[in-house]
C-alpha positions, -999 to +999 in steps of 0.1 A: +231-057-020+224-035-050+188-045-050+185-037-012+198-002-019+174+003-048+144-008-026+156+015+002+158+045-021+124+037-034+110+032+001+124+065+014+110+084-016+076+066-013+073+074+024+081+110+018+056+111-011+029+097+012+036+122+039+035+152+015+005+141-006-016+130+024-008+163+042-016+184+012-049+167+005-059+168+041-053+205+043-071+211+011-103+192+021-101+197+059-126+180+081-123+148+101-126+123+071-091+110+062-091+123+027-053+123+025-048+087+032-078+077+010-062+096-020-028+081-012-043+045-012-062+051-045-033+067-062-009+040-050-033+013-062-036+029-097+002+033-099+008-003-089-017-014-115+003+005-141+036-010-129+022-045-127+007-043-162+038-027-177+059-055-162+036-081-176+032-066-210+067-054-218+103-063-211+112-027-205+108-031-167+139-047-153+139-065-120+156-035-105+130-011-118+101-033-106+118-035-072+123+003-071+088+011-080+066-017-067+084-029-036+103+003-026+083+034-037+048+020-037+054-004-008+063+027+014+038+050-003+010+026+006+007-011+014-029-008+004-018-010-032-002-044-027-033-056-009-054-044-039-032-063-063-034-095-042-073-092-043-073-087-081-049-116-087-071-139-066-102-128-086-084-133-119-077-169-108-114-173-101-109-175-064-137-152-055-145-167-021-109-166-011-106-130-023-137-121-002-123-138+029-089-121+023-106-087+021-128-091+052-100-108+072-074-082+063-095-052+072-112-067+102-081-083+117-060-052+110-085-029+128-089-054+156-051-056+159-048-018+161-075-017+188-058-045+207-024-028+205-039+004+218-056-014+247-025-033+256-005+000+256-031+018+277-030-011+302+008-010+304+010+028+306-016+033+332 
C-alpha cells in the first residue's frame, strides 16, 4: 500500500507539472505547433534517462524512489518517456528491427486509435 501511495503522489505531481510546463511553453511560443507537449516529452525523456541510469549505476535509488520518479512523476508527466526508454532498451539488445516496428506501430496505431475514437464518438453523438 505504501508503494501505491508513493506512485500516486508522484503521479499527481507529474500531471500538474505537465500541465504547468506545457501551458507556459505554449504561451511563450504561441502558434499552432504543440511546442508545450514537445518540450514536456523531451524533458520527460531526458529525466527518465537520468533516473534509469542512476538506478543502474548506483544503489542510492531505492525501489520507492524509482517508483516515485519513474512510474509516478514521469509516468504522469509524459508516457512518451517510457516509450523512449523501451525503444533504447530494444536497440541496446540489438533488436533494431523490433525497435523500428515498435516505433512505427506505437505512433501509427495510437493516432489511428485516436481518430477511430473520435469517429465513433461523432457517430454516437450525432
